N, CA, C and O atoms as a printed pandas DataFrame, in Angstrom:
     atom_number atom_name residue_name chain_id  residue_number  x_coord  y_coord  z_coord
0              1         N          MET        A               1    9.974  102.106  -26.327
1              2        CA          MET        A               1    8.864  102.941  -25.902
2              3         C          MET        A               1    8.083  103.445  -27.103
3              4         O          MET        A               1    6.852  103.453  -27.101
4              5         N          LYS        A               2    8.816  103.865  -28.131
5              6        CA          LYS        A               2    8.179  104.349  -29.328
6              7         C          LYS        A               2    7.333  103.251  -29.977
7              8         O          LYS        A               2    6.214  103.487  -30.433
8              9         N          ASN        A               3    7.903  102.045  -30.003
9             10        CA          ASN        A               3    7.194  100.915  -30.598
10            11         C          ASN        A               3    5.911  100.600  -29.822
11            12         O          ASN        A               3    4.885  100.268  -30.415
12            13         N          ALA        A               4    5.977  100.706  -28.510
13            14        CA          ALA        A               4    4.812  100.423  -27.682
14            15         C          ALA        A               4    3.704  101.429  -27.967
15            16         O          ALA        A               4    2.532  101.054  -28.023
16            17         N          LEU        A               5    4.053  102.689  -28.145
17            18        CA          LEU        A               5    3.061  103.706  -28.466
18            19         C          LEU        A               5    2.438  103.459  -29.834
19            20         O          LEU        A               5    1.234  103.641  -30.018
20            21         N          ILE        A               6    3.242  103.052  -30.771
21            22        CA          ILE        A               6    2.722  102.770  -32.116
22            23         C          ILE        A               6    1.762  101.587  -32.069
23            24         O          ILE        A               6    0.690  101.631  -32.672
24            25         N          ILE        A               7    2.138  100.541  -31.363
25            26        CA          ILE        A               7    1.283   99.355  -31.235
26            27         C          ILE        A               7   -0.017   99.718  -30.522
27            28         O          ILE        A               7   -1.097   99.284  -30.922
28            29         N          ALA        A               8    0.099  100.520  -29.460
29            30        CA          ALA        A               8   -1.105  100.945  -28.734
30            31         C          ALA        A               8   -2.003  101.771  -29.638
31            32         O          ALA        A               8   -3.225  101.626  -29.596
32            33         N          ALA        A               9   -1.426  102.620  -30.439
33            34        CA          ALA        A               9   -2.212  103.454  -31.348
34            35         C          ALA        A               9   -2.899  102.595  -32.409
35            36         O          ALA        A               9   -4.022  102.888  -32.819
36            37         N          LEU        A              10   -2.229  101.546  -32.847
37            38        CA          LEU        A              10   -2.830  100.655  -33.840
38            39         C          LEU        A              10   -3.950   99.800  -33.241
39            40         O          LEU        A              10   -4.935   99.509  -33.920
40            41         N          LEU        A              11   -3.808   99.401  -31.992
41            42        CA          LEU        A              11   -4.795   98.525  -31.356
42            43         C          LEU        A              11   -5.990   99.284  -30.792
43            44         O          LEU        A              11   -7.034   98.684  -30.538
44            45         N          LEU        A              12   -5.853  100.593  -30.593
45            46        CA          LEU        A              12   -6.929  101.375  -29.994
46            47         C          LEU        A              12   -8.242  101.276  -30.776
47            48         O          LEU        A              12   -9.285  101.085  -30.150
48            49         N          PRO        A              13   -8.248  101.394  -32.105
49            50        CA          PRO        A              13   -9.516  101.252  -32.827
50            51         C          PRO        A              13  -10.137   99.863  -32.660
51            52         O          PRO        A              13  -11.361   99.726  -32.676
52            53         N          LEU        A              14   -9.310   98.844  -32.501
53            54        CA          LEU        A              14   -9.834   97.481  -32.337
54            55         C          LEU        A              14  -10.559   97.312  -31.003
55            56         O          LEU        A              14  -11.503   96.527  -30.907
56            57         N          THR        A              15  -10.132   98.031  -29.988
57            58        CA          THR        A              15  -10.791   97.899  -28.681
58            59         C          THR        A              15  -12.208   98.464  -28.737
59            60         O          THR        A              15  -13.096   97.976  -28.039
60            61         N          ALA        A              16  -12.423   99.470  -29.548
61            62        CA          ALA        A              16  -13.769  100.035  -29.682
62            63         C          ALA        A              16  -14.695   99.019  -30.334
63            64         O          ALA        A              16  -15.872   98.938  -29.981
64            65         N          MET        A              17  -14.182   98.253  -31.271
65            66        CA          MET        A              17  -15.004   97.243  -31.935
66            67         C          MET        A              17  -15.296   96.060  -31.014
67            68         O          MET        A              17  -16.293   95.363  -31.203
68            69         N          ALA        A              18  -14.447   95.828  -30.029
69            70        CA          ALA        A              18  -14.610   94.679  -29.149
70            71         C          ALA        A              18  -15.673   94.906  -28.075
71            72         O          ALA        A              18  -16.071   93.954  -27.404
72            73         N          GLN        A              19  -16.132   96.119  -27.901
73            74        CA          GLN        A              19  -17.133   96.398  -26.876
74            75         C          GLN        A              19  -18.479   95.835  -27.311
75            76         O          GLN        A              19  -18.834   95.905  -28.488
76            77         N          PRO        A              20  -19.229   95.277  -26.365
77            78        CA          PRO        A              20  -20.539   94.722  -26.733
78            79         C          PRO        A              20  -21.504   95.828  -27.156
79            80         O          PRO        A              20  -21.399   96.973  -26.716
80            81         N          LEU        A              21  -22.431   95.458  -28.008
81            82        CA          LEU        A              21  -23.415   96.427  -28.487
82            83         C          LEU        A              21  -24.509   96.617  -27.439
83            84         O          LEU        A              21  -24.881   95.684  -26.728
84            85         N          THR        A              22  -24.998   97.810  -27.365
85            86        CA          THR        A              22  -26.133   98.079  -26.483
86            87         C          THR        A              22  -27.394   97.548  -27.162
87            88         O          THR        A              22  -27.397   97.324  -28.373
88            89         N          PRO        A              23  -28.448   97.347  -26.402
89            90        CA          PRO        A              23  -29.697   96.882  -27.031
90            91         C          PRO        A              23  -30.163   97.819  -28.150
91            92         O          PRO        A              23  -30.680   97.361  -29.169
92            93         N          GLN        A              24  -29.983   99.109  -27.962
93            94        CA          GLN        A              24  -30.381  100.066  -29.002
94            95         C          GLN        A              24  -29.551   99.856  -30.271
95            96         O          GLN        A              24  -30.088   99.886  -31.378
96            97         N          GLN        A              25  -28.252   99.646  -30.107
97            98        CA          GLN        A              25  -27.388   99.410  -31.263
98            99         C          GLN        A              25  -27.759   98.102  -31.956
99           100         O          GLN        A              25  -27.764   98.018  -33.184
100          101         N          GLN        A              26  -28.071   97.082  -31.154
101          102        CA          GLN        A              26  -28.480   95.802  -31.741
102          103         C          GLN        A              26  -29.765   95.971  -32.537
103          104         O          GLN        A              26  -29.904   95.416  -33.627
104          105         N          HIS        A              27  -30.698   96.733  -31.996
105          106        CA          HIS        A              27  -31.966   96.983  -32.675
106          107         C          HIS        A              27  -31.733   97.726  -33.991
107          108         O          HIS        A              27  -32.338   97.403  -35.014
108          109         N          GLN        A              28  -30.854   98.718  -33.952
109          110        CA          GLN        A              28  -30.555   99.487  -35.159
110          111         C          GLN        A              28  -29.930   98.596  -36.222
111          112         O          GLN        A              28  -30.274   98.690  -37.400
112          113         N          ARG        A              29  -29.025   97.745  -35.808
113          114        CA          ARG        A              29  -28.380   96.845  -36.772
114          115         C          ARG        A              29  -29.405   95.873  -37.370
115          116         O          ARG        A              29  -29.361   95.577  -38.564
116          117         N          GLN        A              30  -30.323   95.380  -36.537
117          118        CA          GLN        A              30  -31.353   94.468  -37.042
118          119         C          GLN        A              30  -32.254   95.187  -38.040
119          120         O          GLN        A              30  -32.633   94.610  -39.060
120          121         N          GLN        A              31  -32.597   96.432  -37.757
121          122        CA          GLN        A              31  -33.410   97.208  -38.694
122          123         C          GLN        A              31  -32.682   97.394  -40.027
123          124         O          GLN        A              31  -33.293   97.310  -41.092
124          125         N          ILE        A              32  -31.394   97.643  -39.959
125          126        CA          ILE        A              32  -30.604   97.822  -41.187
126          127         C          ILE        A              32  -30.598   96.517  -41.976
127          128         O          ILE        A              32  -30.773   96.534  -43.195
128          129         N          ARG        A              33  -30.400   95.383  -41.297
129          130        CA          ARG        A              33  -30.412   94.082  -41.973
130          131         C          ARG        A              33  -31.769   93.822  -42.621
131          132         O          ARG        A              33  -31.849   93.363  -43.760
132          133         N          ASN        A              34  -32.828   94.122  -41.881
133          134        CA          ASN        A              34  -34.175   93.927  -42.420
134          135         C          ASN        A              34  -34.394   94.788  -43.648
135          136         O          ASN        A              34  -34.954   94.330  -44.644
136          137         N          GLN        A              35  -33.956   96.025  -43.578
137          138        CA          GLN        A              35  -34.113   96.926  -44.709
138          139         C          GLN        A              35  -33.323   96.430  -45.913
139          140         O          GLN        A              35  -33.797   96.503  -47.047
140          141         N          GLN        A              36  -32.122   95.927  -45.663
141          142        CA          GLN        A              36  -31.298   95.406  -46.765
142          143         C          GLN        A              36  -31.984   94.208  -47.412
143          144         O          GLN        A              36  -31.948   94.057  -48.633
144          145         N          MET        A              37  -32.606   93.359  -46.607
145          146        CA          MET        A              37  -33.299   92.200  -47.157
146          147         C          MET        A              37  -34.494   92.632  -47.999
147          148         O          MET        A              37  -34.784   92.029  -49.033
148          149         N          MET        A              38  -35.182   93.671  -47.556
149          150        CA          MET        A              38  -36.347   94.148  -48.295
150          151         C          MET        A              38  -35.942   94.738  -49.641
151          152         O          MET        A              38  -36.729   94.726  -50.588
152          153         N          ASN        A              39  -34.720   95.251  -49.727
153          154        CA          ASN        A              39  -34.242   95.845  -50.971
154          155         C          ASN        A              39  -33.630   94.807  -51.910
155          156         O          ASN        A              39  -33.280   95.128  -53.046
156          157         N          ASN        A              40  -33.500   93.574  -51.445
157          158        CA          ASN        A              40  -32.889   92.523  -52.242
158          159         C          ASN        A              40  -33.992   91.712  -52.920
159          160         O          ASN        A              40  -34.710   90.979  -52.239
160          161         N          PRO        A              41  -34.150   91.823  -54.252
161          162        CA          PRO        A              41  -35.235   91.110  -54.946
162          163         C          PRO        A              41  -35.189   89.595  -54.744
163          164         O          PRO        A              41  -36.230   88.956  -54.592
164          165         N          THR        A              42  -34.004   89.029  -54.741
165          166        CA          THR        A              42  -33.883   87.581  -54.542
166          167         C          THR        A              42  -34.380   87.200  -53.160
167          168         O          THR        A              42  -35.106   86.219  -53.002
168          169         N          GLN        A              43  -33.990   87.971  -52.167
169          170        CA          GLN        A              43  -34.424   87.700  -50.795
170          171         C          GLN        A              43  -35.935   87.860  -50.678
171          172         O          GLN        A              43  -36.597   87.072  -50.002
172          173         N          GLN        A              44  -36.480   88.881  -51.336
173          174        CA          GLN        A              44  -37.928   89.088  -51.302
174          175         C          GLN        A              44  -38.652   87.892  -51.916
175          176         O          GLN        A              44  -39.632   87.407  -51.351
176          177         N          ARG        A              45  -38.182   87.416  -53.059
177          178        CA          ARG        A              45  -38.810   86.287  -53.726
178          179         C          ARG        A              45  -38.747   85.035  -52.857
179          180         O          ARG        A              45  -39.728   84.303  -52.730
180          181         N          MET        A              46  -37.588   84.800  -52.267
181          182        CA          MET        A              46  -37.439   83.630  -51.397
182          183         C          MET        A              46  -38.375   83.725  -50.194
183          184         O          MET        A              46  -38.977   82.733  -49.785
184          185         N          GLN        A              47  -38.488   84.913  -49.642
185          186        CA          GLN        A              47  -39.361   85.106  -48.487
186          187         C          GLN        A              47  -40.824   84.902  -48.881
187          188         O          GLN        A              47  -41.587   84.285  -48.137
188          189         N          GLN        A              48  -41.220   85.418  -50.053
189          190        CA          GLN        A              48  -42.593   85.242  -50.519
190          191         C          GLN        A              48  -42.890   83.775  -50.795
191          192         O          GLN        A              48  -43.974   83.291  -50.470
192          193         N          GLU        A              49  -41.946   83.070  -51.386
193          194        CA          GLU        A              49  -42.130   81.643  -51.656
194          195         C          GLU        A              49  -42.263   80.869  -50.345
195          196         O          GLU        A              49  -43.098   79.973  -50.223
196          197         N          SER        A              50  -41.445   81.221  -49.384
197          198        CA          SER        A              50  -41.514   80.564  -48.080
198          199         C          SER        A              50  -42.865   80.814  -47.411
199          200         O          SER        A              50  -43.475   79.898  -46.861
200          201         N          GLN        A              51  -43.322   82.061  -47.466
201          202        CA          GLN        A              51  -44.625   82.385  -46.879
202          203         C          GLN        A              51  -45.745   81.649  -47.609
203          204         O          GLN        A              51  -46.692   81.174  -46.981
204          205         N          SER        A              52  -45.640   81.555  -48.927
205          206        CA          SER        A              52  -46.654   80.856  -49.714
206          207         C          SER        A              52  -46.703   79.379  -49.328
207          208         O          SER        A              52  -47.784   78.811  -49.173
208          209         N          ARG        A              53  -45.537   78.762  -49.173
209          210        CA          ARG        A              53  -45.493   77.345  -48.749
210          211         C          ARG        A              53  -46.099   77.178  -47.366
211          212         O          ARG        A              53  -46.829   76.218  -47.115
212          213         N          GLN        A              54  -45.799   78.109  -46.467
213          214        CA          GLN        A              54  -46.347   78.029  -45.115
214          215         C          GLN        A              54  -47.863   78.155  -45.134
215          216         O          GLN        A              54  -48.555   77.435  -44.414
216          217         N          ILE        A              55  -48.383   79.061  -45.950
217          218        CA          ILE        A              55  -49.836   79.244  -46.046
218          219         C          ILE        A              55  -50.486   77.981  -46.605
219          220         O          ILE        A              55  -51.519   77.538  -46.104
220          221         N          GLN        A              56  -49.878   77.400  -47.646
221          222        CA          GLN        A              56  -50.420   76.172  -48.228
222          223         C          GLN        A              56  -50.393   75.022  -47.213
223          224         O          GLN        A              56  -51.354   74.263  -47.090
224          225         N          GLN        A              57  -49.287   74.914  -46.501
225          226        CA          GLN        A              57  -49.168   73.849  -45.503
226          227         C          GLN        A              57  -50.201   74.044  -44.396
227          228         O          GLN        A              57  -50.813   73.079  -43.939
228          229         N          GLN        A              58  -50.395   75.281  -43.967
229          230        CA          GLN        A              58  -51.385   75.553  -42.922
230          231         C          GLN        A              58  -52.782   75.198  -43.425
231          232         O          GLN        A              58  -53.598   74.665  -42.673
232          233         N          GLY        A              59  -53.057   75.491  -44.695
233          234        CA          GLY        A              59  -54.348   75.136  -45.273
234          235         C          GLY        A              59  -54.563   73.633  -45.285
235          236         O          GLY        A              59  -55.652   73.156  -44.968
236          237         N          ARG        A              60  -53.526   72.882  -45.651
237          238        CA          ARG        A              60  -53.646   71.413  -45.648
238          239         C          ARG        A              60  -53.854   70.890  -44.232
239          240         O          ARG        A              60  -54.655   69.982  -44.009
240          241         N          LEU        A              61  -53.134   71.466  -43.283
241          242        CA          LEU        A              61  -53.301   71.039  -41.890
242          243         C          LEU        A              61  -54.713   71.330  -41.394
243          244         O          LEU        A              61  -55.333   70.494  -40.737
244          245         N          ASN        A              62  -55.216   72.518  -41.712
245          246        CA          ASN        A              62  -56.570   72.879  -41.292
246          247         C          ASN        A              62  -57.603   71.947  -41.917
247          248         O          ASN        A              62  -58.558   71.541  -41.255
248          249         N          GLN        A              63  -57.410   71.603  -43.204
249          250        CA          GLN        A              63  -58.336   70.688  -43.878
250          251         C          GLN        A              63  -58.287   69.315  -43.222
251          252         O          GLN        A              63  -59.323   68.680  -43.022
252          253         N          GLY        A              64  -57.082   68.857  -42.886
253          254        CA          GLY        A              64  -56.937   67.559  -42.217
254          255         C          GLY        A              64  -57.623   67.552  -40.861
255          256         O          GLY        A              64  -58.290   66.582  -40.500
256          257         N          ILE        A              65  -57.461   68.624  -40.121
257          258        CA          ILE        A              65  -58.110   68.727  -38.805
258          259         C          ILE        A              65  -59.620   68.726  -38.968
259          260         O          ILE        A              65  -60.328   68.063  -38.210
260          261         N          GLN        A              66  -60.116   69.463  -39.947
261          262        CA          GLN        A              66  -61.554   69.528  -40.180
262          263         C          GLN        A              66  -62.100   68.143  -40.553
263          264         O          GLN        A              66  -63.164   67.744  -40.080
264          265         N          ASN        A              67  -61.367   67.416  -41.400
265          266        CA          ASN        A              67  -61.789   66.064  -41.774
266          267         C          ASN        A              67  -61.826   65.145  -40.557
267          268         O          ASN        A              67  -62.770   64.374  -40.386
268          269         N          GLN        A              68  -60.810   65.228  -39.723
269          270        CA          GLN        A              68  -60.771   64.399  -38.517
270          271         C          GLN        A              68  -61.932   64.721  -37.592
271          272         O          GLN        A              68  -62.542   63.819  -37.018
272          273         N          GLN        A              69  -62.239   66.004  -37.447
273          274        CA          GLN        A              69  -63.350   66.395  -36.574
274          275         C          GLN        A              69  -64.678   65.882  -37.107
275          276         O          GLN        A              69  -65.525   65.423  -36.341
276          277         N          GLN        A              70  -64.860   65.959  -38.432
277          278        CA          GLN        A              70  -66.097   65.466  -39.024
278          279         C          GLN        A              70  -66.224   63.952  -38.846
279          280         O          GLN        A              70  -67.302   63.447  -38.531
280          281         N          GLN        A              71  -65.125   63.240  -39.047
281          282        CA          GLN        A              71  -65.148   61.782  -38.862
282          283         C          GLN        A              71  -65.446   61.428  -37.411
283          284         O          GLN        A              71  -66.225   60.515  -37.137
284          285         N          GLN        A              72  -64.830   62.145  -36.492
285          286        CA          GLN        A              72  -65.060   61.883  -35.079
286          287         C          GLN        A              72  -66.514   62.181  -34.716
287          288         O          GLN        A              72  -67.134   61.421  -33.972
288          289         N          GLN        A              73  -67.051   63.263  -35.227
289          290        CA          GLN        A              73  -68.441   63.609  -34.947
290          291         C          GLN        A              73  -69.383   62.540  -35.499
291          292         O          GLN        A              73  -70.361   62.179  -34.846
292          293         N          GLN        A              74  -69.093   62.033  -36.699
293          294        CA          GLN        A              74  -69.928   60.987  -37.285
294          295         C          GLN        A              74  -69.858   59.710  -36.457
295          296         O          GLN        A              74  -70.875   59.056  -36.226
296          297         N          ARG        A              75  -68.646   59.355  -36.009
297          298        CA          ARG        A              75  -68.503   58.150  -35.163
298          299         C          ARG        A              75  -69.282   58.304  -33.866
299          300         O          ARG        A              75  -69.934   57.361  -33.417
300          301         N          LEU        A              76  -69.221   59.483  -33.261
301          302        CA          LEU        A              76  -69.945   59.707  -32.009
302          303         C          LEU        A              76  -71.455   59.655  -32.231
303          304         O          LEU        A              76  -72.188   59.094  -31.417
304          305         N          GLN        A              77  -71.912   60.236  -33.323
305          306        CA          GLN        A              77  -73.350   60.186  -33.615
306          307         C          GLN        A              77  -73.805   58.750  -33.853
307          308         O          GLN        A              77  -74.874   58.352  -33.389
308          309         N          ASN        A              78  -73.003   57.976  -34.569
309          310        CA          ASN        A              78  -73.336   56.562  -34.787
310          311         C          ASN        A              78  -73.358   55.801  -33.466
311          312         O          ASN        A              78  -74.230   54.963  -33.237
312          313         N          GLN        A              79  -72.403   56.096  -32.612
313          314        CA          GLN        A              79  -72.337   55.427  -31.318
314          315         C          GLN        A              79  -73.556   55.779  -30.464
315          316         O          GLN        A              79  -74.127   54.907  -29.809
316          317         N          ILE        A              80  -73.952   57.036  -30.469
317          318        CA          ILE        A              80  -75.128   57.458  -29.707
318          319         C          ILE        A              80  -76.371   56.751  -30.243
319          320         O          ILE        A              80  -77.189   56.248  -29.473
320          321         N          ARG        A              81  -76.506   56.718  -31.580
321          322        CA          ARG        A              81  -77.652   56.061  -32.202
322          323         C          ARG        A              81  -77.690   54.571  -31.849
323          324         O          ARG        A              81  -78.738   54.039  -31.481
324          325         N          ASP        A              82  -76.541   53.906  -31.964
325          326        CA          ASP        A              82  -76.477   52.473  -31.654
326          327         C          ASP        A              82  -76.797   52.211  -30.183
327          328         O          ASP        A              82  -77.506   51.258  -29.862
328          329         N          ASN        A              83  -76.279   53.049  -29.296
329          330        CA          ASN        A              83  -76.565   52.881  -27.865
330          331         C          ASN        A              83  -78.041   53.097  -27.571
331          332         O          ASN        A              83  -78.633   52.378  -26.766
332          333         N          ARG        A              84  -78.629   54.085  -28.224
333          334        CA          ARG        A              84  -80.060   54.360  -28.037
334          335         C          ARG        A              84  -80.884   53.152  -28.500
335          336         O          ARG        A              84  -81.821   52.736  -27.820
336          337         N          GLU        A              85  -80.528   52.598  -29.659
337          338        CA          GLU        A              85  -81.255   51.433  -30.176
338          339         C          GLU        A              85  -81.116   50.233  -29.250
339          340         O          GLU        A              85  -82.089   49.526  -28.987
340          341         N          ARG        A              86  -79.900   50.006  -28.755
341          342        CA          ARG        A              86  -79.690   48.882  -27.827
342          343         C          ARG        A              86  -80.493   49.067  -26.551
343          344         O          ARG        A              86  -81.062   48.116  -26.016
344          345         N          THR        A              87  -80.532   50.301  -26.073
345          346        CA          THR        A              87  -81.278   50.575  -24.849
346          347         C          THR        A              87  -82.763   50.303  -25.068
347          348         O          THR        A              87  -83.414   49.680  -24.228
348          349         N          ILE        A              88  -83.296   50.767  -26.189
349          350        CA          ILE        A              88  -84.721   50.552  -26.488
350          351         C          ILE        A              88  -85.010   49.060  -26.661
351          352         O          ILE        A              88  -86.015   48.559  -26.157
352          353         N          GLN        A              89  -84.137   48.358  -27.366
353          354        CA          GLN        A              89  -84.355   46.928  -27.629
354          355         C          GLN        A              89  -84.206   46.093  -26.363
355          356         O          GLN        A              89  -84.809   45.025  -26.255
356          357         N          SER        A              90  -83.429   46.554  -25.426
357          358        CA          SER        A              90  -83.197   45.764  -24.217
358          359         C          SER        A              90  -84.312   45.910  -23.194
359          360         O          SER        A              90  -84.349   45.171  -22.211
360          361         N          GLN        A              91  -85.221   46.856  -23.412
361          362        CA          GLN        A              91  -86.315   47.042  -22.450
362          363         C          GLN        A              91  -87.327   45.910  -22.598
363          364         O          GLN        A              91  -87.663   45.517  -23.715
364          365         N          PRO        A              92  -87.814   45.386  -21.476
365          366        CA          PRO        A              92  -88.772   44.275  -21.528
366          367         C          PRO        A              92  -90.050   44.698  -22.246
367          368         O          PRO        A              92  -90.534   45.817  -22.074
368          369         N          GLY        A              93  -90.584   43.790  -23.045
369          370        CA          GLY        A              93  -91.834   44.032  -23.736
370          371         C          GLY        A              93  -91.693   44.888  -24.968
371          372         O          GLY        A              93  -92.706   45.281  -25.547
372          373         N          ASN        A              94  -90.493   45.195  -25.394
373          374        CA          ASN        A              94  -90.293   46.027  -26.573
374          375         C          ASN        A              94  -89.985   45.131  -27.759
375          376         O          ASN        A              94  -89.045   44.337  -27.713
376          377         N          ASN        A              95  -90.767   45.252  -28.815
377          378        CA          ASN        A              95  -90.604   44.406  -29.995
378          379         C          ASN        A              95  -89.944   45.145  -31.155
379          380         O          ASN        A              95  -89.989   44.662  -32.287
380          381         N          HIS        A              96  -89.341   46.285  -30.910
381          382        CA          HIS        A              96  -88.646   47.032  -31.976
382          383         C          HIS        A              96  -87.339   46.331  -32.302
383          384         O          HIS        A              96  -86.433   46.266  -31.470
384          385         N          ASN        A              97  -87.248   45.819  -33.490
385          386        CA          ASN        A              97  -86.010   45.125  -33.891
386          387         C          ASN        A              97  -85.007   46.081  -34.521
387          388         O          ASN        A              97  -83.796   45.933  -34.361
388          389         N          ASN        A              98  -85.540   47.063  -35.240
389          390        CA          ASN        A              98  -84.627   47.970  -35.935
390          391         C          ASN        A              98  -85.289   49.324  -36.111
391          392         O          ASN        A              98  -86.370   49.415  -36.693
392          393         N          LEU        A              99  -84.656   50.372  -35.617
393          394        CA          LEU        A              99  -85.236   51.716  -35.683
394          395         C          LEU        A              99  -84.608   52.553  -36.784
395          396         O          LEU        A              99  -84.967   53.721  -36.933
396          397         N          ARG        A             100  -83.716   52.022  -37.532
397          398        CA          ARG        A             100  -82.998   52.795  -38.543
398          399         C          ARG        A             100  -83.870   53.186  -39.686
399          400         O          ARG        A             100  -83.407   53.842  -40.619
């Protein structure tokens, strides 16, 4: 009986740790982790480098998209021009060979 009480007394603190955290406790722990990361110079540098790479990559992606849009717009304008010329040239009695 004595041994059982001693074992129960030893295990009692462990049962408190086994309980799930409430959302508020989880939020508090996340805030503490975030604060610890902000106080860690190595972590700050790594985070800044990561953000810098992301910004550079986003810039390259935006430039690529802009180039594609310009190329597509030029192709469409050329297509419209060519279609207009074909339409004019196909009309009876029209002697326009080249409008460029």
